[in-house]
C-alpha positions as CSV (number, residue, x, y, z in Angstrom):
1,M,6.4,-31.0,54.4
2,K,4.0,-33.5,55.4
3,R,1.4,-33.9,57.7
4,I,-2.0,-34.3,59.0
5,I,-4.6,-36.7,59.3
6,L,-5.0,-39.8,57.3
7,L,-2.5,-40.0,54.6
8,V,-4.1,-42.9,53.0
9,S,-1.2,-44.1,51.0
10,F,-1.1,-44.2,47.3
11,A,0.1,-47.7,47.6
12,G,-3.4,-48.7,48.8
13,L,-4.8,-47.5,45.4
14,L,-2.1,-49.4,43.4
15,L,-2.8,-52.6,45.2
16,A,-6.5,-52.5,45.3
17,A,-7.1,-54.6,42.1
18,C,-5.3,-57.2,40.1
19,S,-4.6,-54.8,37.3
20,P,-5.2,-51.3,38.7
21,E,-5.6,-48.2,36.6
22,Y,-2.5,-46.0,36.9
23,I,-3.2,-42.8,38.6
24,P,0.0,-40.9,39.5
25,T,0.2,-39.3,42.9
26,P,0.7,-35.6,42.9
27,P,4.3,-34.5,42.6
28,T,6.4,-33.6,45.7
29,L,8.3,-30.4,45.2
30,A,10.5,-30.2,48.2
31,A,12.1,-27.6,50.1
32,A,15.0,-25.7,49.5
33,N,17.1,-25.3,52.6
34,P,15.7,-26.6,56.0
35,P,14.9,-23.9,58.5
36,A,17.4,-23.0,61.2
37,A,17.1,-24.8,64.6
38,A,15.8,-21.6,66.2
39,D,12.7,-21.7,64.0
40,T,9.5,-22.5,65.8
41,H,6.6,-24.6,64.4
42,I,3.4,-22.7,64.9
43,P,0.2,-24.4,63.7
44,L,-2.5,-22.1,62.4
45,P,-5.9,-22.3,64.2
46,T,-7.8,-25.3,62.7
47,N,-11.1,-23.5,63.0
48,L,-10.4,-21.2,60.2
49,P,-12.5,-21.7,57.1
50,P,-10.9,-23.2,53.9
51,Q,-9.3,-20.6,51.8
52,T,-10.3,-20.4,48.1
53,G,-9.3,-17.9,45.4
54,L,-7.8,-15.3,47.7
55,P,-6.5,-12.1,46.0
56,L,-2.8,-11.5,46.0
57,T,-1.2,-8.1,46.6
58,T,2.1,-9.6,45.3
59,P,2.2,-12.9,43.3
60,P,3.8,-16.0,44.8
61,P,7.3,-16.9,43.7
62,A,7.7,-18.4,40.2
63,G,8.1,-22.2,40.0
64,L,5.5,-23.2,42.6
65,N,2.8,-25.6,41.7
66,P,-0.9,-24.5,42.1
67,A,-1.3,-26.1,45.5
68,Q,1.9,-24.3,46.8
69,Q,0.7,-21.0,45.3
70,A,-2.6,-21.4,47.1
71,A,-1.0,-22.3,50.4
72,V,1.2,-19.2,50.1
73,T,-1.8,-17.0,49.2
74,S,-3.8,-18.4,52.2
75,L,-1.0,-17.8,54.7
76,A,-0.3,-14.4,53.4
77,A,-3.9,-13.4,53.8
78,T,-4.1,-14.9,57.3
79,L,-0.9,-13.2,58.5
80,N,-1.4,-10.0,56.6
81,L,1.9,-10.4,54.7
82,S,2.9,-10.1,51.1
83,A,3.5,-13.4,49.3
84,D,7.2,-12.8,48.8
85,Q,7.6,-12.8,52.6
86,I,6.6,-16.5,52.7
87,K,9.0,-19.4,51.8
88,V,7.9,-22.9,50.9
89,L,10.0,-25.3,53.0
90,S,8.6,-28.6,51.8
91,T,5.7,-30.3,50.1
92,Q,4.6,-33.9,50.5
93,A,2.2,-35.7,48.2
94,V,-0.6,-37.5,50.1
95,I,-4.0,-39.0,49.7
96,W,-6.5,-37.5,52.2
97,P,-9.1,-39.8,53.6
98,D,-12.0,-37.3,53.2
99,G,-13.1,-34.0,51.8
100,C,-12.0,-32.1,54.9
101,L,-8.4,-33.0,54.0
102,G,-8.0,-34.9,57.3
103,V,-8.8,-31.9,59.5
104,Q,-12.0,-32.3,61.6
105,R,-13.7,-29.0,62.3
106,S,-16.7,-28.3,64.4
107,G,-19.9,-28.0,62.4
108,T,-18.4,-29.3,59.2
109,V,-19.6,-32.5,57.5
110,C,-16.8,-34.2,55.6
111,T,-17.4,-36.3,52.5
112,T,-15.8,-39.7,52.7
113,Q,-14.2,-39.7,49.2
114,Q,-10.4,-39.8,49.2
115,V,-8.8,-36.7,47.9
116,P,-5.2,-36.5,46.4
117,G,-3.3,-33.5,47.8
118,F,-0.4,-32.2,49.7
119,V,1.0,-31.4,53.2
120,I,2.8,-28.1,52.7
121,M,5.2,-26.5,55.3
122,L,5.7,-22.7,54.9
123,Q,8.0,-20.3,56.8
124,A,7.2,-16.7,57.6
125,N,8.9,-14.3,60.0
126,G,11.1,-17.2,61.3
127,R,8.1,-19.4,62.1
128,Q,6.8,-22.5,60.4
129,Y,3.2,-23.1,59.4
130,E,1.6,-26.4,58.1
131,L,-1.3,-26.4,55.6
132,N,-3.2,-29.2,53.9
133,T,-4.4,-28.8,50.3
134,N,-6.1,-30.8,47.6
135,R,-4.3,-31.4,44.3
136,D,-5.0,-28.1,42.5
137,G,-5.0,-25.9,45.6
138,S,-8.7,-25.0,45.4
139,E,-9.0,-26.1,49.1
140,V,-6.4,-25.0,51.7
141,I,-6.9,-26.0,55.4
142,P,-4.5,-25.3,58.3
143,S,-3.4,-28.4,60.1
144,G,-2.7,-29.2,63.7
145,G,0.7,-29.0,65.4
146,I,3.1,-31.0,67.4
147,Q,2.0,-32.7,70.6
148,A,4.1,-33.4,73.7
149,S,6.6,-36.3,73.3
150,G,5.0,-39.7,73.9
151,P,5.5,-43.4,73.3
152,A,4.3,-43.2,69.6
153,Q,6.9,-40.5,68.8
154,E,9.7,-42.4,70.5
155,A,8.7,-45.7,68.7
156,V,8.7,-44.0,65.3
157,K,12.1,-42.4,65.9
158,K,13.6,-45.8,66.8
159,Y,11.9,-47.4,63.8
160,L,13.3,-44.8,61.4
161,A,16.7,-44.9,63.0
162,S,16.9,-48.6,62.6
163,A,15.7,-48.4,59.0
164,L,18.3,-45.8,58.0
165,G,21.1,-47.1,60.2
166,M,21.4,-43.9,62.2
167,D,21.1,-42.8,65.8
168,A,17.6,-41.7,67.0
169,S,19.1,-38.5,68.4
170,Q,19.7,-37.4,64.8
171,I,15.9,-37.4,64.1
172,T,13.6,-34.5,64.9
173,V,9.9,-34.7,65.3
174,L,8.3,-32.0,63.2
175,S,4.6,-32.7,63.9
176,D,2.4,-35.2,65.7
177,T,-1.3,-35.1,65.1
178,A,-3.9,-37.3,66.9
179,V,-6.2,-39.0,64.4
180,E,-8.7,-41.8,64.1
181,W,-7.6,-44.2,61.4
182,P,-10.5,-45.9,59.5
183,D,-9.0,-49.5,59.6
184,S,-6.6,-51.7,61.4
185,C,-3.9,-50.9,58.7
186,L,-3.9,-47.3,60.0
187,G,-5.0,-46.0,56.7
188,V,-2.1,-47.5,54.7
189,A,-2.9,-50.6,52.7
190,Q,0.1,-52.8,52.1
191,A,0.6,-56.0,50.1
192,G,-0.2,-59.1,52.0
193,I,-1.9,-57.4,54.9
194,M,-5.6,-57.7,55.5
195,C,-7.3,-54.7,57.0
196,A,-10.1,-55.0,59.5
197,M,-12.6,-52.1,59.1
198,V,-12.5,-50.8,62.6
199,V,-11.6,-47.3,63.8
200,M,-8.1,-47.1,65.3
201,P,-7.0,-44.1,67.4
202,G,-3.5,-43.1,66.6
203,H,-1.0,-40.5,65.3
204,L,0.2,-39.0,62.1
205,I,3.9,-38.2,62.8
206,L,6.3,-36.3,60.6
207,L,10.1,-36.7,61.2
208,R,13.1,-35.0,59.8
209,T,16.7,-36.1,59.3
210,D,19.5,-34.0,57.9
211,T,18.5,-34.8,54.4
212,S,14.8,-35.8,54.3
213,E,11.4,-35.8,55.9
214,Y,9.3,-38.9,56.6
215,A,5.6,-39.4,57.5
216,F,4.3,-42.4,59.5
217,H,0.9,-43.6,60.7
218,T,0.9,-45.2,64.1
219,N,-1.7,-46.6,66.6
220,E,-2.1,-44.9,70.0
221,D,1.0,-46.3,71.7
222,G,3.2,-46.7,68.7
223,S,3.3,-50.5,68.7
224,E,2.0,-50.5,65.1
225,I,3.8,-48.3,62.5
226,R,3.1,-47.8,58.8
227,P,5.2,-45.8,56.4
228,A,3.4,-43.1,54.5
229,S,6.0,-41.2,52.4
230,L,6.2,-42.3,48.8
231,A,9.5,-42.4,47.0
232,L,8.8,-44.3,43.8
233,T,5.9,-46.2,42.2
234,W,6.2,-48.5,39.1
235,Q,3.6,-50.4,37.1
236,R,3.7,-52.8,34.2
237,N,0.6,-54.1,32.4
238,G,-0.3,-56.0,29.2
239,G,2.1,-57.3,26.6
240,L,2.2,-60.8,25.2
241,A,3.0,-62.2,28.7
242,G,-0.1,-60.4,30.2
243,F,1.8,-58.5,32.8
244,C,-0.1,-57.1,35.8
245,D,2.6,-55.9,38.1
246,S,2.9,-52.9,40.5
247,L,5.6,-51.7,43.0
248,T,5.5,-49.1,45.7
249,V,8.7,-48.0,47.4
250,Y,8.6,-45.8,50.6
251,L,11.1,-43.2,51.5
252,S,12.2,-45.1,54.6
253,G,13.0,-48.3,52.5
254,E,9.9,-50.4,52.8
255,V,8.7,-52.0,49.5
256,S,5.3,-53.4,48.6
257,A,4.6,-55.3,45.4
258,S,1.6,-56.8,43.7
259,N,1.0,-59.3,40.9
260,C,-2.6,-60.4,40.0
261,K,-1.3,-63.9,39.3
262,A,1.3,-64.5,42.0
263,G,-0.2,-62.4,44.8
264,E,1.5,-59.7,47.0
265,R,5.0,-59.4,48.4
266,T,6.7,-57.0,50.9
267,G,10.3,-56.4,51.6
268,R,13.0,-53.8,52.3
269,L,15.6,-52.2,50.1
270,S,19.1,-53.4,50.5
271,A,21.7,-50.9,51.6
272,P,23.0,-50.3,48.0
273,E,19.4,-50.0,46.7
274,L,18.5,-47.4,49.4
275,T,21.7,-45.5,48.7
276,Q,21.0,-45.4,45.0
277,L,17.4,-44.3,45.6
278,E,18.4,-41.5,48.0
279,Q,20.9,-40.2,45.4
280,W,18.1,-40.0,42.7
281,L,15.7,-38.4,45.2
282,M,18.2,-35.7,46.2
283,Q,19.4,-34.9,42.6
284,L,16.3,-35.3,40.4
285,H,13.1,-33.4,40.3
286,Q,9.7,-35.2,40.3
287,A,9.7,-37.5,37.2
288,D,6.7,-39.3,35.6
289,L,8.2,-41.7,33.1
290,D,6.2,-43.5,30.4
291,A,8.0,-46.3,28.6
292,S,4.9,-47.9,27.2
293,D,4.6,-49.3,23.7
294,P,3.1,-46.9,21.1
295,A,-0.7,-46.8,21.0
296,G,-2.2,-49.2,18.5
297,V,0.5,-51.9,19.0
298,T,-1.0,-55.3,19.2
299,D,-0.7,-56.7,22.8
300,R,0.6,-53.3,23.9
301,M,2.5,-53.2,27.1
302,T,2.5,-50.2,29.4
303,R,5.3,-49.2,31.8
304,R,5.0,-46.2,34.0
305,L,7.3,-45.0,36.8
306,V,6.9,-42.0,39.1
307,L,9.9,-40.7,41.2
308,F,9.0,-38.2,43.9
309,G,12.4,-36.5,43.8
310,N,13.4,-33.4,45.7
311,G,16.2,-32.2,43.4
312,D,16.3,-29.7,40.6
313,A,17.6,-31.8,37.7
314,Q,15.4,-33.5,35.1
315,P,16.5,-37.1,34.6
316,S,18.6,-37.7,31.5
317,E,17.7,-40.5,29.0
318,A,20.3,-42.7,30.7
319,E,18.9,-41.9,34.1
320,Q,15.4,-42.7,33.0
321,Q,16.5,-46.1,31.7
322,A,18.4,-46.7,34.9
323,L,15.3,-45.9,37.0
324,L,13.1,-48.2,35.0
325,S,15.7,-51.0,35.2
326,W,16.2,-50.5,38.9
327,A,12.5,-50.8,39.6
328,Q,12.0,-53.9,37.4
329,D,15.1,-55.6,39.0
330,L,13.7,-54.8,42.5
331,Y,10.3,-56.2,41.5
332,Q,11.9,-59.4,40.1
333,R,14.0,-59.8,43.3
334,L,10.8,-59.8,45.4
335,Y,9.2,-62.5,43.2
336,K,12.2,-64.9,43.0
């Protein structure tokens, strides 16, 4: 799942320089089956201390990444359950704005350094629990919960419904957390948008459709909305032509691109492009593809792509080439 305060998007890191260093965002390992409608989202108290290195009476299920294992361990200790009684529903890769993983707690001073991590939704005894972690799971902090419906929630539901071509009644609000964004871009830097460094009250809202979950940053009344769920990132640098290109694609179809010579561009996926991307995300597991020239090659060109897939299959060689070609074609379309 995905949640809590200040998901400062990975796109902001990619676009921060003309030829940025490639730092892949943590993988998203998504949920198996979504919970039944009767399940209730129950936030844990946010005044609990961060959990680190808790002992396990039973090990967490195999196949979980370290952050997921740590979240399961933390919740098991909090609820006095065995780890095998807890199910991971979803995990979303995020960049937290501070060392408190976006959760302000009384008496705690937060470092201002950004921290890669995850929003993890767990299920135990028919209830859902949301936890924030850093990348390796050495820090686990319970997040807030859903607020009463308000204008920001309604605005985000309409925004996503329009982007996906569906009715807003088919979209469920999973969580809504009141936050203070550090800038006028609501903590999500996008190509071509200048951000004023002013504190903006707003919301971090997580939505669910039948097939996916989406995170958005908004201002207080929902008149400003920024996507925050990464689907794919692509970068190309070097070579004889001196490439310096980057591309970020959000799950809801927004696209942000950067070129240190031609500037920044934004756009949206076409219907066929969005359909193809959704198919890959549903079928394929998280993939980090490196199509760079071998080390030592003169005028070496690097090409890297990260797909934040929710499926079980690893991409075949043909699918890897298709992904790289798809991203490059999308980039070239934006710079026509």
